N, C-alpha and C positions, 0 to 999 in steps of 0.2 A: 355406425350412424354418426353423421356430423351434426353437432349441436349448434343451433343458431344463437348468436349473441343475445337477441331479444328474448329468447326462451330462458336463457340463463339468468338474465336480469329479472324476469318475472318470478323465478323461483327464489332469488335473493330477496325480493320484496315480500314474498310469502313467508320466508324465514323470519324477517324482521317484524312480522305482524303478531307474534306472540313471544312471551318471555319464558325462557327455559330456566326454571328454578333448580332443576336437578343436576347433579353431576353425572358424568358418563356411567352407563351401566357396567357393573363389575369393578368399579373403583372404590377406594376407601377414603375416609377422612378421619383424622385423629383430633379429638377435642380435649386438650390438656390445659391445666392451669399453669400460669407462669409467675405466680406470686412468690413461691418458696424457691429461691435460687441457692445453689450450693457451691458453685465454682465459677470463676471468671478469669479470662485471659484476653490479651489484646494484640493486635498488629497495629501498624500505622494507620490503617483504614477502617478496621472493624474491631468491635468488642464481642467476644464469644462468651456466652453464659449458659451454664448447665442447670437444669432442674433435675428432679429425680429421674424422669423418664423422657426427657427431650433436651434439645439445644435450641437456642436462638442466637442470631447474629445481628448486631446493631451497626448500622453504617454511621461512622463519625461525620460524614459529609452532610447527611440530611436527617439523621436520627430515626430512620425507618428500620423496622425489624423484619426478619424472615425466619421461619421455623425449620428445624431439621429434626424429623421424627423417624419412626420406623418406615413410614411411607416414603420418605426421601432417601432411605437407605441405611439408617442406623440399624445395627444388628441386634440390639438388646435394650433392656430397661435397667433401672437402678444405676444411674451414672455416679461414679465416685469423684472423678476429676476431669478437667479439660485443660489443655495447654497448647499454646501456639509456639511453633518453632521458627524464629526469624531467619534461620539459616536457609531453609528451603521452602518456607511458607506452608508447611503442613500443620494440621491440628490433630493432636492425639486425644482420643476419648477413652478413658479407662472406666471400667464398670466394677461394681461391687463383687461380682462373681468371677473376676479375672479376665473377662472378655475385653478385647481391644479393637477400636476402630481408628483408622488413619484417614483423615479427610484431606484429599489433595485436589484442589480445584473443585470440579463438579463430580468427582469420583470418591467413593468411600470403599476402603479396603478393610476387610475383617481379618483379625488374627485371633482365632479362638483357641490357640494352643494351651494357654494357661487354664482357661475355663474347662477344657476337655481333659486336662492332665489328671493324674491320680494323686496329686499333692493332697495330703491330709492335714491341711492348715488353711487358715483364712487366706483366700486368694484375692481379696479386694485390692484394686489399684488405688493407692492413697495419694500419689503425687508423681509428677514427671519433671525431670531436669534434663535439658538438652546440652550436649557438647557436639557441635557440628550437626551431622545427620543422625547421631546416636541419641536415643532417648533412654535415659536411666529411670526406670520405673520403681517407685517405692511400693512394695506389696506387703501383704500380711505374712509372708514367709521369707522375704529377702529382697534382692535386687534383680530385676530383669532388664537386659539391655536389648533394645530394638534398633535395627537399621531402618530409618524412615525413608531412605532412598530406595531400598530394595524391598521394603515392607515384609521384613522377616525378623524373627528373634535371633539375636546374635550370641547371647550368653546369659547365664544365670549365676548369681553369687549368693550362696548360703553362708552368711557371715556369723551366725551364732556359734557358740562354743562347740568345737568338734564338728563343725559343719552342719549344725542343727538349724531348724527353722527359727527365724527371729523377725518379728514384725518391724518393718522399716516404714517410717512415717514421712520422711523428707530427706532430700539429698541436695548437696551443693558442691561446687568445685571452683577452685581458683586457677585451674589449668595445670596445677602441679599435684595437688592432693585432691582426694574425693572424700567427702564427709557425710555421714549418715546419722540422722536422728532416729533412734530406735526405742523399743519397749523397755530396754534396760540401760540406756545411756547413749553416748556419742561414740561412734566408731570412725576410724580414718584409715586410709591406705594411699599409697603413691599411685597416681593415675597411670604412670608409665610401667607399672608392674605388670608383666605379662601373665601373672598367675592370680589375678583378682578373684577367680572362681575358687581359690583355695582360702579357706577361712583363716589360715595362719598368716595371710598377707594383711589381715585387718587387725587393728589395735584399738582397744577401748580406752578412752581418755579417763585418767584419774583426776581426782580433785573435784568431781561433781557428785552430788548425792545420787544414789541409785534411784531409778524410776523411769517413767515414760517421758520421752522428749519428742514433741510432735512437730516442731518447726526448727529450721536451721538456715542461716544466711551468712554471707561474708560482707563486712562493711569496714572499709579503711584498714584492711589487714587483720581484722578480728572476726572470730566466729561469734555469732549471736544465736542463742537457742532458748527455747521455752520449755520449762519443766511443768508437766501437767500434775496438779495436785487435786485437792478437793475443789468442787465447782466454785469459781470466783476467787481462788486463792493461788493461782499459778505464779511461778517465778520466771524471770528472764535473766539469763547468765551471759557473760561475754568474756572472751579471752583472746590474746594475741595468738595467731597461728604460729608465729616464730617462737613465742615463749608462753605456752598455754597455762597460765595461772588464772584460774577462774574467779571472776568478781560478779557480785549481784548488780544487775542493772535495774531490775524492778523486783521488789520484795513483796510478793503476794498482791492481792486485790484485783487480779485480772482473771479472765477466762479466755485464754489466747486461742483464737481460731487460725490466725495466719500472721506471718511476719514477711514483709517485703522491704527491699532497700532500693534507693536511687544513689546517685553519685554523692548527694549531700545529706540525705535524710534516711531515717529508719521509720518504717510504718508498721504498726501493730493493730490487727483487727481483734478487738475485744468483743464480748457478747453484746454490748450495748453501745459501742463507740469505736472510732478509729483514732489511735493516738499517733501523733507525729513527733519524732525526736530529731534533734539537730546533730551536728557532727560530734559534739561532745557528749552525746547520749542523754541530753537534758530534754525534758518534755517541752515541745514548742507549741503545739496546738492540740486541742481536743475536738475532733469532728464528731458531733453527737446528735444532730437533729436536722431534719428538712423542714424549714419554716418554723412555725411556732409549736407544732404538736406532734408531728410524726418522728418518733425516735428511730435510731438506727439499730438494726439487729443483724450485723454482718456475719456471714459465714466464710467469706473470702473477699479479698480486695486486691487491686492492682493500681499503683500510682501512674498517672500519665505524665508525659514529658512537659506538659504545660502547667504542672503544679496541682492539677485537680486529681481526684481519685474516682475510680469505678469500683463499686462493691456489689457483691451478690447478697441481697437482703433476704432474710427469712420470711418476710411478709409482704414486701413491696415490689419484688422483682429486681431488675438491674437498676442501680441508683448511681447517678453521676453527681458527685459533690464538687461544687465550685468554690465553696468556702466552708468554714467549720459549722455553719448553721444554715446553709442554703444548698439545695440540690433538687434534682428531678428524677422521678422513677419512670422506667421504661419497661414494657413487657408486651408481648403479642396478645391479641385478643383470645380469651379462653374462659372457661368456667371458673368457679371459685375454688374448687377442690377436685382431687382425684376420687374422693369418696362419692359413690352414687348408689343409694339403696332404693330410691323411688323415682319413677319417671311418669310423665303423662304428655300426650301430644294432642293439640287442638288447633285446627285452622292455620297450619304453618308455624306453630309455636311449640317448642319443647320446654318442659319444666324438669329440672333435675334437683333432687334434694339429697344431701349427703349424710343424713342422720346416723342411724345404726342402733344396735342394742347388743347386749351380751347374750350368752346361751340361755340365761334365765329370763330374758326379755326385760332386763333392768337397764338403767341408763349407762351410756358411755360418755355423756356430756359433750357431745359434738355441737358446736355453735358456729360452724363455718359459713352458714348462710344458704342462699338459694340461687340457682343459675337458670337463666332463660336463653334459649337459642332461637333466633328468628332471622330470616334473610341472611343466612350465613354469618351471623355475628352473635356474640354472647353479651348479655347484660346480667349483672349480678346484684343481689341484695346481700349486704354485709352489715355487721354490727357497727362498722365505722360510718356508714351512710344511713342505716336504718337502726337507730338505737334500741328499738324494741327487741331486736334479735339478740341482744346481748344477754337476755335472761331466758331465752327459749332453747331448750336442749333437744337434740335428737329428733329433727323433723324427718319422718320416715315415709310420708305419703303426701301426694299433691294431686289436685283435681281442678281442671279448668271448668269454668262456667261455659257450657256449650253455646250460650248466646253471646258471650263476650270473653275473649281469651286474655283480656287484661285483668279479668276478675278471677282470682285463684284462691283455692282453699288448701291449707296445709294442716296435716295431722302430726302433732308433736307428742312425744313420750314424756308427759309430765305437765305441760303447760296448756294442753287442750287443743281447741280448734282455732286456727289463725286465719283471718280473712285478709286478703291482699288485693288492692286495686292500684294499678299503674305503679307496681313495684314498691308500694308503701303499705305497711301494716295498718289497717283501719279498724279492726276489731279482734279481740281475743276472747273466745267463749270458753268458759270453764264452769266449775261447780258454783262459782260466785255469781254468775249472771245468766245461767241457763239451767236446763235439767240434766246437764252432764254430771256424771258421778266422779268421785275421787276415791282414793284409798282412804279407809276410815281414819287411820292414824296419821296421815300425811296430807298436806295441801298439794296433792299430786293428781293430775287429771290426764289420763293417757288416751290418745286417739289412734285407732288403727286405720283400716281402709276407709276411703271416702268415694262416693260416686253419686252422680245425678241420675234421676230417672227421667222418663220422657215427659213428665208433667212439670219438670223444673224443681222437684223436691230433692234436697241434698241429704243423702243417707250416710251414716257413719257408724263405725264400731267404737265402743267405749270400754276400756279396760276395767277389770276389778269390780264388776257388778253383774248381777243376773239380768238386769235391764241393759244388755250389752249392745242393742241395736237402737239407735236414735235417728230421728229425722227432723231436719229444719225445713219445714214445708215452704212452698212458694209464697204463701201468705205471711211468712216470717213468724209462724208459730211452731212450737216444738211438740213432738210426740216421742214416746219410748215404748219398746216392746219387751215383754218379760220372757226369759228363758230359764225360769226356775227349774232346777233338776237337770238341766243340760249344761249350764255354765255356773261356776262358783263365783263367790265374791272376791276371790284372789286369782282369777283366771285372766290370762292375756288373750287378746283377740287380734287377729292378723288382718289380712286383706279382705276386701269386700268386692263382690261382683254381682251386677244386676243383669240377668239374662234378658233376651228379647221378649220372653213371655212375662217378665216382671218378677221372677224369682230372685231372692237375695241369697247368695251363697257366701258363707263366712268361714274363713280358715281359723281354726283354734290351734295355736302353736303348742309345742311341747307335748306331743303325742295325744292330744285331746280330740283330733279328728276334724269334722266340719259340721256346720249347721246350715240347713236350707229352710228358708222362710218365704211364705207367699201370703200377701194380704188380699189376694183375689181381686185386686183393682179397687178395693174399698178401704183406703188408707185410714179413714176415720172410724170404720166399723171393725172392731177387733173380734167380733163373734164368729166371723167366717175365716179367720186367720188359720194358716196351716204351718206346722213346724216339724222338722225331723232332724235328728242327729245322726250323722254318718260316722262309721268307725272302720275298723280294719278286719272284721270277721265276716264270713259269708252270711248273707241275709241281712247284714247291717251296714252295707256299703262295700265291703270286701276290697277296700283300698290297699294297695301293696305297701309294705314297710310299716313304719310306726309314726311318721310325721308328714303332714301335708305342707308343702312349701310354696306352691303356686297353682294357678288355675286360669283357664280361658274358655270361652264359648266359641265354637267354630261356626261356619256359615250354614251348617246343617243342624244347628241348635244342639249339638253334642258338646258336653262339658268334659274337657281334658284337665287332668290334674297331674302335677308333678310332686313326687314324694322323695323321701330319703332312699327309696329303693325302686326308682324308675317312674314309669308313666302308666296311667290307666284312664279309661274313657267311660263316662256315663252316656251310653248310646240312647238311653231311655229317660233322659232327664225330665221330660214332660210328665212321666209316670212316677216320679220320685215319691209322691205321697199316696200312691195306690196301695191297697192292702198287700199286694204281692211284692211291693217295694221295687228297688232298682239297684243292682250291684254294679260296681265298676268292672270293666273288662280290660285285661292287658292285651297288648298287640303282639301277635306272633309274626316273626319275620324269618325269611329263608336265608341262611348263610351257607352256600354250597349245598352239601347233602344234609345239613343240619337245620332244624327249626329251633329258634330261641325267642326269648321275650325281649321286646324292644326296650332298650335302656335299663335292663334288669339290674345291672351292677352300678348304675350311675345315680348320683344325687342330683335330681332335676330341680333347678332353682328358678327357672324363668321360662315362660311360654308366651308365644304370640302367633296370631294367624294373619297371613298376608292376603292380598286381594284375590289370589288364586286358591284360597282355602288351604294352602300348604302350612305346615307347622314349623315354626322356628323354636328350637329347644336349647335352652342354656343350662349348663351343668356346673357343678362345683369345682370339678378338676379336669373335665374333658373338653372344654371349649364349647362351641355352639354348632348345632346341626340344623340343616334345612331338610325336612322330610316331606314326602309326597302327601297328598290330601288325606289318605287313609293311614299314613304313618308307616307303611311297609317298605318304602323305597327311600334310600338316602340320596339326596341331590347334592348337598354340599356339606362339608365338615371343616370348620375353621378352628385352628388352634393358634397359640402364640408362636409356634415354630413355623407353621406353613402360611401365615398371613400376618397382616398388621394388627390382629387382635392383641390387646395389651396384656391380657391374662387369661388363663384357662378357667378362672373362677368368674363365671358370668352371673351377675346379681339381678339383672333386669333386661328386658327387651321391649322396645316399642317401635312402631312403624309410622312413617309419614304416609298416609293412605293415598295422597295425590302423586307423590314422586316415587314411592317405593323404597325410599331410604330407610334402612333398618338401623336403629340405634341400640348399641349394646353397652350396658353398664357393667363394668368389670371391677375386680379388686384393685386395679391400677388406673382407672379412669374410663372415660366414655370414648367409644370409637363407633363409626358408622360405615355401612356398606350399602352401595346403590344396587338394589336387587332389580329383578326384571318383571316383577308383578306389582300392579297398582289396583286400587279399588275400581270395580266396574259398576255401571248403573243399569237400569232397566231400559235404557235408550242410548243411542249414539249421541255424543256431545259434540264439542268442537274437535273433530278428528284432525290430527296432524302427525307428521313423521319427523323424527330428529335423530341425527343431524340431517338436514335437507337444505341444500344439495349435499350429497355424500362425495367428498373430495377425494382425489387419488391417494392422499397420504393417510386416509382414515381406514382402519381395518377392524374397528370394534363393531358392536352390535347396533343395528338400526331399530329404533322403537317406533311403533305406530300407536298413538295414545288417544284417549278420549272415546274408547270403544264401549259398546254395550257389553255387559258381563259375559265372559266366555264366548266371545264372538268367533264365528268361522271366518278366516281371513285367507283370501286368494290374491296372489300377485301375478300379474301378467305383463308381457311387454306391450308396446303400443299397438302391435298387430293382433293382440288377443291371445297369444300363446301363454299357457300357464307355466310358470317357472318355479313357483313355490307356494306352499299351502301350510297353514298352521292354525292352531286354536289360541285365542288370547289367554294370557295369564291374568284373570280378572278383567281389567279394562285396558290392557296393553298387550300388543303382539310384538314379537321379536323376529327380526330377519337379519341373517348374517351377511347378506349381499350375494349369496351364492344360489345357484340353481339346484334342481333335484340331484344332479350328478356331483354336487360339491364343488363345481367350478364357479369362479367369479363371473357374475353376470356382466354382460357387455355394457359399455357406456350407453346411456339413453334414458328416456322417460319410462317409468313403470307405473302401472295403475294398480291400486290397492282396493279390492272389493271386500266390504265388510257386511256381514249379515248375522242375525241371531238365529236361534234354532228353528223358530216357526216362520222366519222370513218377514216378520213385520217391521224389523228395523234394518234398513239398508243404507249404505253410504259408500262413496268412492273418494279416494284421495290419490295424490301423485307423489312419486319420489324421483328425483333426478340423481342418477348415478353417474359419476365422472371417474373414469379409470385412465 
């Protein structure tokens, strides 16, 4: 079929009539912080900087940054070092587990040999030194040589006594000798020696105190090295290569992170500053602050040819210092922390809190702040910009006001309930100004789960009191509910969930079970309240394991719980208070000839329900699963090995109901996946397909969005021939562009007919397919 230009133009106009907020179905996005930088290197055009789990590259021409993560091809997390090779333009990335990536232009080559080896020593890549195409890697067990032209390991040197493992921290060469700073001193060998793999070819320098030496450089024919002692008391030594008699250059007072040299100067990165020494090794400048208040905390640095320095700061990102007291920090947009223990989503806005607690639900004193994600950009609240956060520990829960997503409530372990408007703390409610309770002996007010009900009342859990359920009513008055005999005065309370029927489900951590409460829709009348405690024995909840960790209500009003021994479902949650009670049921799945219990051996840490009523399940060590509506069929299983998931320890899951983007909080940060289900409605909305038109180079999924819930969708050609049929996943149907036979549909206009089960909701839209 030949397409008329006017028809193509019409579809292009239709495409521009709506905004596509979502990324393509089946793709990922990684959301990492870039404040804490560990390593920095540079070329003439770019500065490369490593955080723990990502790289970013800054253009010296326009100071823009771009990120390189697992999505762009990095093979691993926990980066140890990054180094640029001016000989061939490659960048070597070394990881703490011995893994290696070589970035050459737009391609990334992985060398997993060390990571996979049987070496029983620390495999961390601590530094890289280049001689031509050869990269000499300092590792926790010795020296590894890589050919960066051929992307292969060339040799390994075990230079410890009798060929034993010896941690090497830094390497340098003058083209004649090669020198290594190690855990026991400084070693040297002749670079031309063909037997460098033989430990006997290496000699340890005498005249230096025994101990750890972490940096080594060559300056004006001298070796300069740092001796690690107690924190803040490191020494720097120097000696002529030709006549190695060691002298003290700096006697204590430093915590040396890095030493670099130029033709005329020596640069030392201390924990709080960068020190610049002249040719006579006298202190020339102390680079110590950006402006009037932001001090330096460098982990690594590199001097530029123009006399400025770039350093990887522990708190500010990549910093470019143009004088000893003036500089600019650069970093890509991202959240405030990799920690993520609580999330909430409302009207296109995601809240992430990094708090935490130990196994006894006591404080870990995290004050990293709060992060908000909206319109593909992060905004953060930190103590540097919101001073009130400097005294608030361990924010574990967040809840948006459903009427205003700039109005947020935060639950902290110790400081109470925090009210935020437009990214500023406006109120802190505690035992001093509300009915919230504290520990008897401490000025400590702990808040667990928080949730709004349909009447605009804000419910919350309160630690260490029998009156553990509180509510701040819509009229700004308080009420509390007593659970004497169910909760002790030293009990922690966890998450809170309000079901569609108005029941309040409360998790009691540390093997205490759950509580279900119902005010019967009469919040001010306590005489008709109903309460029940659920446990782990038959007739009393029958929940598996000994600890409830998460919960969710699905679209059939069934309550799913995750425990330390799998999953169970309260199919009869509406009957929980009946005399016969309601026990949780585990799900049986078929594995070949065998029947087993779903997730029986997994610690289930997070649950979420998507628009198609499917269950997303996060685990402590097995990654994340997408299961069918009834939990019997596995649809997807993501791990850190088979996907960009940052960690197999998933601590939370939340979903953007409009786009289907699923956000996973993990032990190493937040990552999101564009799923194929969105929330449906009782009626068809603004129905459209995307991408539309479907161009010849597009081979992904085509989504039809804005549909009535679980709609029947038929796709025909312009002559009315049915070529595809499906059922919507919530409010979105997916077409792969193929016909029933699995063949690519021909170019042309296709009609999409949408109807609900009883035929009362009907709609038609069009898709232009261009092959």
